[in-house]
LOGU-607382 format. One record per residue (C-alpha): x, y, z; residue in three letters. Coordinates in steps of 0.05 Angstrom, whole numbers, plus 5000, padded with zeros to 4 digits. Layout:
<nukes>
NUKE east north   up res
NUKE    X     Y    Z ALA
...
</nukes>
This chain:
<nukes>
NUKE east north   up res
NUKE 7984  1115 6143 UNK
NUKE 7931  1085 6188 UNK
NUKE 7911  1013 6181 UNK
NUKE 7838  1032 6166 UNK
NUKE 7859  1080 6110 UNK
NUKE 7906  1027 6080 UNK
NUKE 7849  0976 6078 UNK
NUKE 7802  1023 6040 UNK
NUKE 7856  1045 5991 UNK
NUKE 7876  0974 5975 UNK
NUKE 7805  0954 5965 UNK
NUKE 7794  1013 5917 UNK
NUKE 7858  0994 5879 UNK
NUKE 7833  0922 5869 UNK
NUKE 7764  0945 5847 UNK
NUKE 7797  0987 5793 UNK
NUKE 7836  0926 5769 UNK
NUKE 7777  0878 5766 UNK
NUKE 7771  0883 5692 UNK
NUKE 7837  0846 5686 UNK
NUKE 7804  0783 5711 UNK
NUKE 7749  0743 5681 UNK
NUKE 7690  0723 5725 UNK
NUKE 7716  0665 5767 UNK
NUKE 7789  0684 5752 UNK
NUKE 7841  0682 5806 UNK
NUKE 7868  0745 5838 UNK
NUKE 7942  0752 5857 UNK
NUKE 7962  0715 5922 UNK
NUKE 7962  0751 5988 UNK
NUKE 8039  0749 5988 UNK
NUKE 8042  0780 5920 UNK
NUKE 7993  0836 5942 UNK
NUKE 8034  0849 6005 UNK
NUKE 8099  0857 5963 UNK
NUKE 8066  0899 5909 UNK
NUKE 8030  0949 5953 UNK
NUKE 8077  0946 6012 UNK
NUKE 8023  0934 6061 UNK
NUKE 8017  0882 6118 UNK
NUKE 7984  0813 6110 UNK
NUKE 7927  0839 6158 UNK
NUKE 7912  0897 6110 UNK
NUKE 7909  0849 6052 UNK
NUKE 7863  0802 6090 UNK
NUKE 7817  0857 6112 UNK
NUKE 7813  0888 6042 UNK
NUKE 7795  0821 6011 UNK
NUKE 7743  0809 6066 UNK
NUKE 7711  0877 6049 UNK
NUKE 7709  0859 5975 UNK
NUKE 7680  0791 5993 UNK
NUKE 7626  0825 6036 UNK
NUKE 7607  0868 5973 UNK
NUKE 7599  0806 5932 UNK
NUKE 7659  0822 5888 UNK
NUKE 7706  0769 5911 UNK
NUKE 7700  0697 5932 UNK
NUKE 7754  0667 5979 UNK
NUKE 7769  0594 5981 UNK
NUKE 7814  0571 6040 UNK
NUKE 7878  0541 6013 UNK
NUKE 7861  0563 5941 UNK
NUKE 7862  0639 5944 UNK
NUKE 7814  0695 5922 UNK
NUKE 7774  0697 5859 UNK
NUKE 7731  0749 5822 UNK
NUKE 7658  0732 5838 UNK
NUKE 7613  0713 5779 UNK
NUKE 7558  0763 5768 UNK
NUKE 7493  0742 5804 UNK
NUKE 7432  0732 5762 UNK
NUKE 7379  0780 5786 UNK
NUKE 7310  0795 5763 UNK
NUKE 7286  0866 5774 UNK
NUKE 7228  0867 5823 UNK
NUKE 7168  0909 5806 UNK
NUKE 7168  0977 5842 UNK
NUKE 7120  0976 5902 UNK
NUKE 7073  1032 5926 UNK
NUKE 7094  1055 5995 UNK
NUKE 7053  1119 5993 UNK
NUKE 7005  1089 6044 UNK
NUKE 7058  1098 6098 UNK
NUKE 7050  1171 6097 UNK
NUKE 6981  1165 6127 UNK
NUKE 6998  1109 6174 UNK
NUKE 7060  1143 6201 UNK
NUKE 7024  1210 6211 UNK
NUKE 6962  1181 6245 UNK
NUKE 6983  1187 6318 UNK
NUKE 6913  1191 6344 UNK
NUKE 6871  1246 6373 UNK
NUKE 6898  1230 6444 UNK
NUKE 6969  1247 6427 UNK
NUKE 6985  1321 6440 UNK
NUKE 7054  1320 6408 UNK
NUKE 7069  1286 6340 UNK
NUKE 7117  1230 6348 UNK
NUKE 7165  1251 6292 UNK
NUKE 7236  1226 6291 UNK
NUKE 7288  1277 6268 UNK
NUKE 7357  1251 6273 UNK
NUKE 7390  1308 6235 UNK
NUKE 7418  1340 6298 UNK
NUKE 7454  1275 6316 UNK
NUKE 7478  1252 6248 UNK
NUKE 7515  1317 6237 UNK
NUKE 7564  1295 6290 UNK
NUKE 7564  1221 6270 UNK
NUKE 7573  1227 6194 UNK
NUKE 7645  1224 6170 UNK
NUKE 7662  1282 6125 UNK
NUKE 7687  1272 6053 UNK
NUKE 7762  1261 6044 UNK
NUKE 7804  1323 6052 UNK
NUKE 7750  1357 6096 UNK
NUKE 7772  1375 6166 UNK
NUKE 7728  1346 6219 UNK
NUKE 7709  1401 6267 UNK
NUKE 7640  1369 6275 UNK
NUKE 7661  1304 6307 UNK
NUKE 7633  1281 6373 UNK
NUKE 7685  1229 6391 UNK
NUKE 7760  1225 6402 UNK
NUKE 7806  1222 6343 UNK
NUKE 7833  1150 6335 UNK
NUKE 7903  1175 6358 UNK
NUKE 7870  1194 6425 UNK
NUKE 7832  1131 6435 UNK
NUKE 7863  1075 6479 UNK
NUKE 7862  1025 6421 UNK
NUKE 7916  0982 6449 UNK
NUKE 7888  0982 6519 UNK
NUKE 7818  0964 6494 UNK
NUKE 7843  0910 6450 UNK
NUKE 7882  0878 6506 UNK
NUKE 7822  0886 6554 UNK
NUKE 7776  0851 6503 UNK
NUKE 7826  0795 6492 UNK
NUKE 7831  0784 6567 UNK
NUKE 7757  0788 6575 UNK
NUKE 7744  0736 6522 UNK
NUKE 7787  0687 6563 UNK
NUKE 7749  0697 6628 UNK
NUKE 7709  0637 6652 UNK
NUKE 7637  0647 6630 UNK
NUKE 7653  0708 6589 UNK
NUKE 7607  0688 6533 UNK
NUKE 7549  0670 6576 UNK
NUKE 7486  0708 6596 UNK
NUKE 7502  0764 6644 UNK
NUKE 7455  0789 6699 UNK
NUKE 7402  0834 6670 UNK
NUKE 7424  0890 6712 UNK
NUKE 7496  0883 6695 UNK
NUKE 7558  0850 6725 UNK
NUKE 7560  0865 6799 UNK
NUKE 7634  0886 6796 UNK
NUKE 7619  0935 6740 UNK
NUKE 7559  0963 6776 UNK
NUKE 7603  0971 6837 UNK
NUKE 7657  1007 6798 UNK
NUKE 7606  1057 6771 UNK
NUKE 7576  1067 6839 UNK
NUKE 7644  1086 6868 UNK
NUKE 7658  1135 6810 UNK
NUKE 7589  1169 6825 UNK
NUKE 7607  1175 6898 UNK
NUKE 7563  1194 6956 UNK
NUKE 7522  1137 6985 UNK
NUKE 7503  1108 6917 UNK
NUKE 7511  1031 6920 UNK
NUKE 7519  0978 6867 UNK
NUKE 7447  0957 6878 UNK
NUKE 7426  1025 6853 UNK
NUKE 7463  1020 6787 UNK
NUKE 7443  0989 6720 UNK
NUKE 7493  0976 6666 UNK
NUKE 7466  1002 6599 UNK
NUKE 7488  1004 6526 UNK
NUKE 7513  1075 6519 UNK
NUKE 7489  1144 6541 UNK
NUKE 7439  1153 6486 UNK
NUKE 7405  1088 6505 UNK
NUKE 7405  1108 6578 UNK
NUKE 7373  1175 6565 UNK
NUKE 7320  1140 6522 UNK
NUKE 7304  1094 6579 UNK
NUKE 7302  1149 6631 UNK
NUKE 7253  1193 6590 UNK
NUKE 7208  1133 6574 UNK
NUKE 7207  1116 6648 UNK
NUKE 7193  1185 6676 UNK
NUKE 7145  1219 6625 UNK
NUKE 7084  1197 6588 UNK
NUKE 7072  1216 6514 UNK
NUKE 7048  1287 6509 UNK
NUKE 7080  1311 6574 UNK
NUKE 7127  1370 6578 UNK
NUKE 7201  1357 6595 UNK
NUKE 7248  1415 6615 UNK
NUKE 7313  1420 6578 UNK
NUKE 7372  1466 6582 UNK
NUKE 7375  1516 6526 UNK
NUKE 7417  1504 6486 UNK
NUKE 7424  1430 6496 UNK
NUKE 7447  1363 6465 UNK
NUKE 7406  1353 6400 UNK
NUKE 7406  1276 6411 UNK
NUKE 7366  1287 6475 UNK
NUKE 7318  1331 6439 UNK
NUKE 7308  1277 6386 UNK
NUKE 7295  1226 6440 UNK
NUKE 7242  1268 6473 UNK
NUKE 7205  1284 6408 UNK
NUKE 7208  1213 6385 UNK
NUKE 7175  1193 6450 UNK
NUKE 7120  1245 6438 UNK
NUKE 7147  1292 6493 UNK
NUKE 7146  1367 6490 UNK
NUKE 7215  1399 6506 UNK
NUKE 7209  1465 6541 UNK
NUKE 7274  1507 6543 UNK
NUKE 7306  1535 6607 UNK
NUKE 7363  1583 6590 UNK
NUKE 7434  1568 6610 UNK
NUKE 7489  1620 6626 UNK
NUKE 7564  1609 6643 UNK
NUKE 7545  1582 6711 UNK
NUKE 7495  1530 6684 UNK
NUKE 7420  1530 6685 UNK
NUKE 7386  1590 6717 UNK
NUKE 7349  1568 6780 UNK
NUKE 7297  1623 6781 UNK
NUKE 7277  1607 6708 UNK
NUKE 7276  1533 6724 UNK
NUKE 7227  1545 6781 UNK
NUKE 7183  1589 6733 UNK
NUKE 7185  1533 6680 UNK
NUKE 7162  1479 6731 UNK
NUKE 7104  1524 6753 UNK
NUKE 7083  1544 6684 UNK
NUKE 7085  1473 6653 UNK
NUKE 7073  1425 6709 UNK
NUKE 7132  1384 6682 UNK
NUKE 7158  1326 6723 UNK
NUKE 7228  1317 6689 UNK
NUKE 7286  1365 6678 UNK
NUKE 7345  1339 6637 UNK
NUKE 7413  1374 6647 UNK
NUKE 7486  1367 6639 UNK
NUKE 7516  1400 6702 UNK
NUKE 7590  1387 6681 UNK
NUKE 7617  1415 6617 UNK
NUKE 7549  1425 6586 UNK
NUKE 7538  1408 6512 UNK
NUKE 7547  1457 6476 UNK
NUKE 7565  1514 6520 UNK
NUKE 7616  1479 6565 UNK
NUKE 7585  1511 6627 UNK
NUKE 7594  1479 6696 UNK
NUKE 7535  1486 6746 UNK
NUKE 7560  1535 6799 UNK
NUKE 7564  1508 6870 UNK
NUKE 7510  1553 6897 UNK
NUKE 7460  1529 6842 UNK
NUKE 7468  1456 6855 UNK
NUKE 7428  1452 6918 UNK
NUKE 7377  1500 6888 UNK
NUKE 7365  1457 6827 UNK
NUKE 7353  1395 6872 UNK
NUKE 7308  1434 6920 UNK
NUKE 7267  1465 6861 UNK
NUKE 7258  1397 6830 UNK
NUKE 7238  1363 6896 UNK
NUKE 7187  1418 6909 UNK
NUKE 7158  1407 6842 UNK
NUKE 7153  1331 6851 UNK
NUKE 7199  1324 6791 UNK
NUKE 7261  1283 6772 UNK
NUKE 7326  1311 6750 UNK
NUKE 7361  1269 6694 UNK
NUKE 7434  1282 6701 UNK
NUKE 7474  1267 6637 UNK
NUKE 7545  1265 6663 UNK
NUKE 7573  1249 6594 UNK
NUKE 7645  1279 6594 UNK
NUKE 7669  1273 6666 UNK
NUKE 7728  1234 6642 UNK
NUKE 7746  1287 6590 UNK
NUKE 7767  1341 6640 UNK
NUKE 7825  1383 6614 UNK
NUKE 7893  1384 6652 UNK
NUKE 7877  1452 6682 UNK
NUKE 7807  1435 6706 UNK
NUKE 7822  1429 6779 UNK
NUKE 7780  1389 6825 UNK
NUKE 7713  1370 6794 UNK
NUKE 7647  1377 6831 UNK
NUKE 7614  1312 6848 UNK
NUKE 7556  1285 6807 UNK
NUKE 7488  1314 6830 UNK
NUKE 7469  1243 6846 UNK
NUKE 7521  1240 6900 UNK
NUKE 7488  1294 6939 UNK
NUKE 7417  1269 6930 UNK
NUKE 7389  1224 6986 UNK
NUKE 7317  1231 6963 UNK
NUKE 7319  1197 6895 UNK
NUKE 7308  1263 6857 UNK
NUKE 7365  1248 6808 UNK
NUKE 7370  1195 6755 UNK
NUKE 7443  1194 6736 UNK
NUKE 7474  1175 6668 UNK
NUKE 7547  1163 6663 UNK
NUKE 7585  1132 6605 UNK
NUKE 7654  1106 6583 UNK
NUKE 7641  1119 6510 UNK
NUKE 7668  1189 6503 UNK
NUKE 7734  1173 6536 UNK
NUKE 7746  1109 6497 UNK
NUKE 7713  1098 6429 UNK
NUKE 7644  1108 6396 UNK
NUKE 7641  1031 6394 UNK
NUKE 7655  1021 6468 UNK
NUKE 7584  1032 6489 UNK
NUKE 7580  1017 6561 UNK
NUKE 7545  1063 6609 UNK
NUKE 7508  1066 6675 UNK
NUKE 7439  1086 6700 UNK
NUKE 7435  1101 6775 UNK
NUKE 7372  1116 6813 UNK
NUKE 7339  1107 6882 UNK
NUKE 7270  1084 6900 UNK
NUKE 7212  1057 6859 UNK
NUKE 7238  1088 6794 UNK
NUKE 7296  1040 6793 UNK
NUKE 7251  0981 6782 UNK
NUKE 7216  1018 6725 UNK
NUKE 7283  1036 6692 UNK
NUKE 7303  0963 6698 UNK
NUKE 7239  0937 6668 UNK
NUKE 7242  0984 6607 UNK
NUKE 7317  0966 6597 UNK
NUKE 7301  0891 6596 UNK
NUKE 7245  0899 6549 UNK
NUKE 7284  0942 6501 UNK
NUKE 7353  0909 6502 UNK
NUKE 7353  0848 6549 UNK
NUKE 7423  0865 6573 UNK
NUKE 7491  0892 6550 UNK
NUKE 7532  0837 6520 UNK
NUKE 7574  0804 6573 UNK
NUKE 7642  0804 6534 UNK
NUKE 7634  0882 6530 UNK
NUKE 7620  0886 6603 UNK
NUKE 7679  0841 6620 UNK
NUKE 7724  0883 6575 UNK
NUKE 7702  0947 6610 UNK
NUKE 7722  0916 6677 UNK
NUKE 7789  0895 6648 UNK
NUKE 7801  0964 6620 UNK
NUKE 7783  1008 6680 UNK
NUKE 7821  0960 6728 UNK
NUKE 7885  0964 6685 UNK
NUKE 7944  1010 6695 UNK
NUKE 7933  1034 6624 UNK
NUKE 7867  1068 6646 UNK
NUKE 7893  1124 6692 UNK
NUKE 7951  1137 6643 UNK
NUKE 7900  1144 6585 UNK
NUKE 7858  1195 6627 UNK
NUKE 7921  1234 6642 UNK
NUKE 7943  1232 6570 UNK
NUKE 7877  1258 6542 UNK
NUKE 7871  1311 6596 UNK
NUKE 7937  1340 6571 UNK
NUKE 7923  1333 6498 UNK
NUKE 7853  1363 6501 UNK
NUKE 7880  1425 6538 UNK
NUKE 7933  1434 6486 UNK
NUKE 7883  1426 6429 UNK
NUKE 7832  1472 6464 UNK
NUKE 7886  1526 6473 UNK
NUKE 7909  1518 6400 UNK
NUKE 7839  1527 6372 UNK
NUKE 7823  1585 6418 UNK
NUKE 7888  1622 6399 UNK
NUKE 7875  1609 6326 UNK
NUKE 7804  1634 6328 UNK
NUKE 7824  1698 6365 UNK
NUKE 7879  1711 6314 UNK
NUKE 7844  1696 6251 UNK
NUKE 7769  1701 6266 UNK
NUKE 7761  1753 6322 UNK
NUKE 7690  1771 6298 UNK
NUKE 7667  1703 6324 UNK
NUKE 7648  1712 6398 UNK
NUKE 7675  1661 6445 UNK
NUKE 7640  1673 6510 UNK
NUKE 7665  1615 6550 UNK
NUKE 7728  1572 6546 UNK
NUKE 7712  1505 6578 UNK
NUKE 7760  1466 6622 UNK
NUKE 7730  1400 6599 UNK
NUKE 7698  1366 6538 UNK
NUKE 7718  1370 6466 UNK
NUKE 7690  1431 6434 UNK
NUKE 7679  1505 6433 UNK
NUKE 7614  1544 6425 UNK
NUKE 7616  1606 6381 UNK
NUKE 7567  1662 6368 UNK
NUKE 7567  1685 6296 UNK
NUKE 7563  1759 6275 UNK
NUKE 7496  1784 6250 UNK
NUKE 7487  1774 6176 UNK
NUKE 7436  1756 6125 UNK
NUKE 7466  1688 6113 UNK
NUKE 7469  1663 6184 UNK
NUKE 7495  1595 6208 UNK
NUKE 7465  1556 6150 UNK
NUKE 7505  1597 6098 UNK
NUKE 7567  1596 6142 UNK
NUKE 7563  1521 6150 UNK
NUKE 7556  1511 6074 UNK
NUKE 7613  1558 6060 UNK
NUKE 7657  1524 6112 UNK
NUKE 7644  1457 6077 UNK
NUKE 7663  1488 6010 UNK
NUKE 7726  1512 6042 UNK
NUKE 7743  1443 6067 UNK
NUKE 7716  1444 6140 UNK
NUKE 7656  1407 6170 UNK
NUKE 7626  1441 6231 UNK
NUKE 7562  1435 6269 UNK
NUKE 7508  1490 6263 UNK
NUKE 7476  1514 6327 UNK
NUKE 7403  1513 6310 UNK
NUKE 7392  1439 6327 UNK
NUKE 7415  1454 6399 UNK
NUKE 7353  1497 6413 UNK
NUKE 7286  1469 6427 UNK
NUKE 7254  1537 6409 UNK
NUKE 7276  1600 6372 UNK
NUKE 7350  1612 6385 UNK
NUKE 7372  1682 6409 UNK
NUKE 7427  1683 6359 UNK
NUKE 7467  1643 6306 UNK
NUKE 7518  1595 6334 UNK
NUKE 7565  1542 6311 UNK
NUKE 7601  1487 6350 UNK
NUKE 7673  1469 6333 UNK
NUKE 7704  1405 6360 UNK
NUKE 7777  1400 6374 UNK
NUKE 7780  1325 6392 UNK
NUKE 7762  1293 6327 UNK
NUKE 7821  1320 6287 UNK
NUKE 7892  1293 6281 UNK
NUKE 7926  1349 6321 UNK
NUKE 7942  1421 6328 UNK
NUKE 7969  1430 6257 UNK
NUKE 7900  1408 6229 UNK
NUKE 7865  1455 6278 UNK
NUKE 7908  1513 6252 UNK
NUKE 7892  1495 6180 UNK
NUKE 7816  1487 6193 UNK
NUKE 7813  1556 6225 UNK
NUKE 7853  1585 6167 UNK
NUKE 7801  1553 6118 UNK
NUKE 7745  1584 6158 UNK
NUKE 7773  1653 6147 UNK
NUKE 7752  1645 6074 UNK
NUKE 7683  1623 6093 UNK
NUKE 7672  1680 6142 UNK
NUKE 7694  1731 6089 UNK
NUKE 7644  1701 6041 UNK
NUKE 7584  1701 6088 UNK
NUKE 7599  1761 6132 UNK
NUKE 7634  1811 6087 UNK
NUKE 7656  1874 6121 UNK
NUKE 7652  1841 6192 UNK
NUKE 7726  1827 6196 UNK
NUKE 7756  1860 6258 UNK
NUKE 7826  1893 6254 UNK
</nukes>
């Protein structure tokens, strides 16, 4: 049993037994709880801390834990917040695009499914794949560094900026890198720096819903440019620049989310040339470079490494390869735009906490880091192959046009049917599987119904096989008569 599960289970058990103790009454000692529930002292301490945070328990050093006395509260009169509907919708006549904030496409990958539901919707590595020991050791070493708890340079620690510059390659230097608080924050900074409210921004279609949410929240107008197995189509990108006058194109050239496509070698130069001729920037979201599979072969360099003219604003992150809480990333750019990016980042966040930057340096400089990358490369290939084989065996009517050699998910096209992806997603949840519907990945009308299945957020291949088995029932419910033989 994982430690985090044990903490929750122990806290639940203690809640159920609270009626045994009067308000102010003493709970059993930590040693008694350890012996009774056969858990570690750390688990007991964390469970009591959780109950104390909920106001159910009061802990007194040297005395023990006691049931909290009920707080005396007076119900406050209900307020009237209806005025906010007018205030939040009054964007002004000058705004061409409403600045609505729709996070549904993001939260579907962040929300933990109910107990017993298999997590095919996750966007991060399962805890068993995360380098938890290496991160804990790095954080401990970082905390002991001289000045570790002081204020860092606003641009980031020079050594960490230099490390990111080396991983990007080309002639990128540390002076052209800003350390930022995660890829989502970096994309937000980039779009705010490059496009005014009301402006169009070109996006791959389909693309990452979090980026679409950022654009719409900033009052930008996402314009889709179709993607095929070789990445964005250059001729359609050029047409979109001419038709819209856009000055920004956001793309994921490596293991694109959700299709898994890699931008073909002959298209890389075309994309940069088309953007340069349009006087536009390319925002390169290089989000899963460190999640290449064992059979990926040599990876293409980031677009930023082949861009001497400052066309590319590069975003790279450590989060996907480590933990959702290890939010350290980089923004790289050349020319005057770098100062604008820096100014916006300083206004928004001041800087990334120094202990986290120091921990990132400790982690990537340790022998554990290359071992971890090799380990997840092997495990992700095994999981991808297991999910692909299970889908072909049990759900052959779901089309899988591309098998990626990096990333953590598969992109499937559903058969035609009256229910579509909404009905299939709901049926899958009833069958015990959480998955991601495809509609939020399109900024305009999708050409067909899709779903995305993650193989990285589950415990292993056995859970993958069980999840696909459950999806068979959902498919039979929503698409009767479509089963292939």
